C-alpha atoms as one frame of an Amber mdcrd trajectory, in Angstrom:
protein
   6.015  21.548  18.952   6.033  23.798  15.948   2.800  23.860  13.647   3.951
  24.222  10.130   2.494  23.048   6.940   4.626  20.682   4.878   3.873  20.434
   1.155   6.508  17.835   0.848   4.652  15.462   3.089   1.786  15.500   0.722
   3.855  15.024  -2.227   5.217  12.127  -0.488   1.857  10.548   0.216   0.695
  11.152  -3.351   3.767   9.744  -4.809   3.326   6.471  -2.760  -0.459   6.262
  -4.065   0.396   7.011  -7.618   2.985   4.195  -7.822   0.667   1.728  -6.009
  -2.013   2.350  -8.676   0.847   2.119 -11.473   2.230  -1.138 -10.440  -1.400
  -2.622  -9.800  -2.593  -1.869 -13.393  -0.066  -3.144 -15.943  -1.543  -3.763
 -19.545  -0.685  -7.310 -19.047   0.704  -9.353 -16.138   2.804 -11.419 -18.305
   4.633  -8.375 -19.628   6.128  -6.269 -16.679   9.543  -4.817 -16.303  11.527
  -6.164 -13.479  11.401  -3.202 -11.114   7.490  -3.164 -11.389   7.256  -6.625
 -10.101   7.289  -7.934  -6.658  10.242 -10.010  -5.586   9.350 -13.737  -5.683
  10.259 -14.414  -2.160  13.336 -12.928  -0.316  14.767  -9.638  -1.293  12.994
  -6.580  -2.825  12.361  -4.441  -5.739  11.047  -0.877  -6.099   7.590  -2.234
  -6.022   7.999  -3.867  -2.756   8.552  -0.358  -1.240   5.174   0.970  -2.200
   2.926  -0.634   0.365   5.015  -0.068   3.353   5.533   3.466   2.232   1.703
   3.757   2.238   1.556   2.489   5.740   4.396   4.968   6.895   2.379   7.685
   5.225  -0.728   6.722   7.248   1.548   7.234  10.544   2.939  10.344   9.406
  -0.578  11.792   8.829  -1.553  10.285  12.301   1.021  12.305  14.128  -0.573
  15.630  12.876  -3.999  14.565  14.260  -3.120  12.953  17.310  -2.983  15.997
  19.443  -6.561  16.853  18.309  -7.766  13.262  18.957  -6.202  13.566  22.563
  -7.890  16.708  23.044 -11.364  15.287  22.144 -11.205  12.841  24.991 -10.844
   9.125  25.228 -14.531   8.365  24.093 -14.346  10.588  21.135 -11.063   9.161
  20.187 -12.148   5.597  20.267 -15.227   6.302  18.363 -13.230   7.973  15.524
 -10.469   5.497  15.233 -12.869   2.434  15.272 -14.996   4.035  12.807 -12.236
   4.646  10.465 -10.958   1.037  11.078 -14.397  -0.381  10.152 -15.011   1.758
   7.155 -11.627   1.084   5.525 -11.752  -2.633   6.330 -15.344  -2.897   4.866
 -14.707  -1.047   1.801 -11.493  -3.207   1.211 -13.524  -6.331   1.737 -16.440
  -5.142  -0.512 -13.875  -4.059  -3.258 -12.595  -7.705  -3.184 -16.312  -8.840
  -3.564 -17.271  -6.327  -6.270 -18.940  -6.169  -8.754 -20.756  -9.098  -7.024
 -21.463 -10.720 -10.411 -19.199 -12.544 -12.909 -19.453 -13.960 -16.241 -19.996
 -17.665 -16.539 -20.298 -18.500 -20.256 -22.954 -16.279 -21.524 -24.641 -15.510
 -18.299 -23.950 -13.144 -15.377 -23.921 -15.147 -12.051 -23.678 -14.000  -8.440
 -20.196 -14.124  -6.862 -20.954 -16.318  -3.889 -19.433 -15.020  -0.494 -17.674
 -18.510  -0.048 -15.112 -17.512  -2.529 -14.426 -13.740  -1.487 -10.903 -13.007
  -0.303 -11.462 -11.580   3.258  -8.100  -9.882   3.550  -6.333  -7.334   1.168
  -4.430  -4.046   1.091  -6.972  -1.741   2.612  -7.898  -4.532   5.356  -4.129
  -4.465   6.250  -4.211  -0.622   6.472  -7.209  -0.848   8.641  -5.647  -3.254
  11.141  -2.395  -1.740  11.184  -3.821   1.918  11.764  -6.182   0.779  14.392
  -3.598  -0.931  16.576  -0.943   1.772  15.957  -3.419   4.466  16.953  -4.422
   2.524  20.148  -0.831   1.977  21.201   0.360   5.458  20.626  -2.638   6.985
  22.521  -2.556   4.789  25.616   1.298   4.115  25.733   2.470   7.482  24.664
   5.653   7.758  22.630   8.109   5.892  24.889   5.666   3.022  25.422   5.016
   2.756  21.596   8.700   2.646  21.063   9.223  -0.145  23.382   6.194  -2.120
  22.197   7.531  -1.711  18.454  10.855  -3.064  19.438   9.131  -6.302  21.126
   6.974  -6.949  18.167   9.841  -6.755  15.698  11.995  -8.955  18.121   9.159
 -11.461  18.714   8.149 -11.595  15.132  11.835 -12.210  14.215  12.089 -15.091
  16.536   8.799 -16.657  15.150  10.183 -16.424  11.655  13.478 -17.723  12.475
  12.129 -20.917  14.331   9.688 -21.336  11.391  12.401 -21.177   8.889  10.291
 -18.442   7.380  12.901 -17.314   4.833  13.696 -20.683   3.691  10.116 -22.505
   3.417   8.012 -20.654   0.990   4.335 -20.271   1.618   4.494 -22.348   4.897
   4.926 -19.631   7.600   1.404 -18.225   8.705  -0.444 -20.340   6.110  -1.912
 -22.547   8.599  -2.811 -19.893  10.984  -4.908 -17.990   8.289  -6.525 -21.204
   6.982  -7.873 -21.893  10.702  -9.167 -18.348  10.951  -9.955 -17.240   7.470
 -10.587 -20.494   5.667  -8.759 -21.643   2.336 -11.660 -20.270   0.027 -11.334
 -16.773   1.667  -7.679 -16.717   1.024  -5.357 -15.418  -1.806  -4.037 -18.089
  -4.049  -0.210 -17.610  -4.784   1.360 -19.881  -7.243  -1.717 -22.435  -6.929
  -1.253 -22.602  -3.064  -3.474 -20.871  -0.417  -1.154 -18.217   1.096  -2.256
 -14.714   1.851   0.515 -12.000   1.658  -1.739  -9.550   3.534  -3.051 -12.451
   6.046  -3.558 -12.230   9.721  -0.533 -14.031  10.587   1.739 -11.308   9.160
  -0.260  -8.295  10.360   1.998  -7.710  13.537   4.754  -5.930  11.877   2.826
  -3.427   9.459   1.474  -1.994  13.021   5.187  -0.975  13.781   5.530   0.444
  10.162   2.607   2.907  10.901   4.061   3.573  14.475   7.399   4.510  12.906
   5.750   6.746  10.337   4.097   8.411  13.301   7.555   8.883  15.017   8.811
  10.498  11.905   6.125  12.878  11.418   5.973  13.636  15.303   9.839  14.567
  14.989   9.323  16.689  11.784   7.054  18.784  13.825   8.875  18.881  17.131
  12.090  19.918  15.378  10.672  22.232  12.973  11.619  23.194   9.457  15.481
  23.529   9.489  18.485  21.694   8.040  19.138  19.966  11.309  15.933  18.100
  11.065  16.510  17.048   7.590  20.036  15.863   8.049  19.086  13.788  11.245
  16.176  12.129   9.349  18.614  11.181   6.462  21.117   9.720   8.899  18.424
   7.897  10.819  17.050   6.435   7.656  20.510   5.316   6.445  21.276   3.698
   9.627  17.899   1.808   9.805  18.760   0.506   6.113  22.140  -0.682   7.456
  20.503  -2.340  10.580  18.111  -4.020   8.219  20.771  -5.758   6.019  22.554
  -6.896   9.162  19.101  -8.433  10.499  18.605  -9.764   6.851  21.529 -12.449
   7.860  19.294 -13.803  10.243  15.790 -13.362   9.127  15.766 -12.317   5.308
  14.028  -9.017   3.970  10.550 -10.513   2.754   7.552  -8.620   1.840   5.330
 -11.676   1.681   5.532 -12.308   5.281   6.717  -8.683   6.175   9.640  -9.726
   8.217  11.143  -7.222  10.827  14.147  -6.578   8.607  11.792  -5.643   5.832
  10.143  -3.153   8.099  13.506  -1.527   9.128  14.656  -1.420   5.342  11.406
   0.175   4.154  11.074   2.643   7.051  14.909   3.579   6.506  14.209   4.169
   2.926  11.022   6.019   3.495  12.652   8.302   6.055  15.591   9.105   3.767
  13.269   9.730   0.923  11.124  12.187   3.100  14.219  13.968   4.178  15.305
  14.473   0.457  11.797  15.665  -0.579  11.612  18.184   2.292  14.951  19.497
   1.381  13.974  19.711  -2.220  10.748  21.470  -1.641  10.771  23.260   1.624
  14.507  24.547   1.503  15.396  24.480  -2.380  11.866  25.336  -3.403  12.329
  22.734  -6.394   8.574  22.766  -7.239   6.771  22.303 -10.440   4.712  20.095
 -12.561   6.146  16.846 -11.012   5.073  18.034  -7.422   1.677  19.103  -8.558
   1.113  15.730 -10.114   1.869  13.891  -6.908   0.237  16.480  -4.585  -3.153
  15.987  -6.422  -2.993  12.243  -5.580  -1.939  12.897  -2.068  -5.192  15.168
  -1.444  -7.463  11.953  -1.967  -5.371   9.086  -1.560  -7.826   6.388  -0.438
 -10.546   7.490  -2.563  -8.420   7.318  -5.835  -6.867   3.949  -4.761 -10.313
   2.435  -4.432 -11.533   4.032  -7.651  -8.499   2.418  -9.359  -9.681  -0.954
  -8.369 -13.352  -0.325  -9.099 -13.048   1.013 -12.468 -11.534  -2.185 -14.187
 -13.727  -4.416 -12.316 -16.787  -2.306 -13.301 -15.731  -2.123 -17.012 -14.999
  -6.093 -16.964 -18.993  -6.375 -16.947 -18.948  -4.983 -20.628 -17.620  -7.339
 -23.094 -16.327  -6.714 -26.704 -16.691  -9.752 -28.996 -12.986 -10.583 -30.267
 -13.022 -13.797 -32.605 -13.529 -17.390 -31.539 -11.608 -19.990 -29.597 -10.499
 -23.261 -31.165 -13.748 -25.057 -29.931 -15.788 -22.340 -31.836 -17.186 -20.475
 -28.764 -16.816 -16.791 -28.845 -13.880 -14.760 -27.252 -14.460 -11.408 -25.444
 -12.442  -8.788 -24.423 -13.168  -6.016 -21.711 -12.889  -2.411 -22.878  -9.628
  -1.778 -21.107  -8.431  -5.206 -22.500  -9.379  -3.856 -26.130  -7.669  -0.785
 -25.549  -4.449  -2.597 -24.422  -4.565  -5.180 -27.473  -5.713  -2.734 -30.132
  -4.018   0.506 -29.169  -1.024  -0.129 -26.926   0.387  -3.358 -28.311   0.721
  -2.199 -31.862   2.787   0.679 -30.845   5.766  -1.517 -29.776   7.495  -4.681
 -30.573   8.649  -5.224 -26.997   5.238  -6.106 -25.195   6.647  -4.601 -21.790
   6.478  -1.307 -23.284   2.948  -1.745 -24.495   2.181  -2.840 -20.860   3.918
   0.162 -19.407   2.260   2.420 -21.705  -1.175   1.293 -20.656  -0.200   1.686
 -17.026   0.820   5.289 -17.724  -2.269   6.043 -19.421  -4.427   4.517 -16.613
  -2.404   6.493 -14.084  -2.907   9.796 -16.155  -6.568   9.130 -16.284  -6.654
   8.675 -12.447  -4.663  12.008 -12.121  -7.179  13.743 -14.180  -9.863  12.785
 -11.682  -7.913  13.756  -8.590  -6.742  16.973 -10.182 -10.319  18.137 -10.969
 -11.361  17.309  -7.611  -8.528  19.294  -6.085  -9.520  22.160  -8.220 -13.003
  21.970  -7.079 -11.959  21.365  -3.294 -13.313  18.194  -3.167 -11.725  15.922
  -0.593 -13.201  12.600   0.425 -11.982  11.299   3.830 -12.740   8.372   5.764
């Protein structure tokens, strides 16, 4: 296996993180362009690619460190993997709870644990990483491939017999309620249904494993055009299979169907092939690659910070007129920036909301750019 550095993979990871932050931080959730929204149920939008691409990137990175983990021995491997799982999961849980207080009228009150959501993006990443790493370590590549096929097939059958593509919010909700409790679940459309719940956490494991396989193949094949061509063909093949599978169990992010795994894996693999060709072979580098590369150097840190910053600033309130009942209205500092800086610039509020998101992502970039310049890399 050839040990070569792939700048393009850092760019892919950074691109994924940057887009994840962008779609999570619009100026107004009521004014978002269609491609920046999630699909209501079946089907997909570009936004629905971001999270699975990140899981794919986690598996990709795992392929580069797995040889070192194997060489360190089983005990060291387990300690490393479980430590990373716990840290990511706990950070995600605390991020849901943060800032631990909230405004109730004119007073700050403690946010009770009883109403804190347990699952979330980081928690799903932690679970998928843990089980993917264990499967790959103990069952090697061939065994991991077989287990992945079994998971996708079994999950597809579960979805099919539960009419998962037809009955919204039913599939998995009862299971999550029994384990997590309603008060610890996400409310979607007024109903308790967690899109990152436990019931739909099987297939994201496969997403990480597939990302691992692509990273392993890139290293095994080496930096040549045959590798790029094969990745592109494999990616397009998976997209085709996904659409055939969609006939039986629809492509659906909220319950992370097997067809959704194949679609997003195929698109991620194709995109990686294109980025490798552009950067490693055509040397098409510049400001665009440097921008995303900075995000790729501190992905988890900047994602967490992008969630912490708005929540922290929400504790500071700016008086903004009065309600109909005479009580004071307030804006957060970011809300004030959106209302009085972004909105006046556009007649179409979708543009104002997008401008806010672009300003936010630019600010996040300045932070990771400075960290990269100072060689500060925070890893979990």
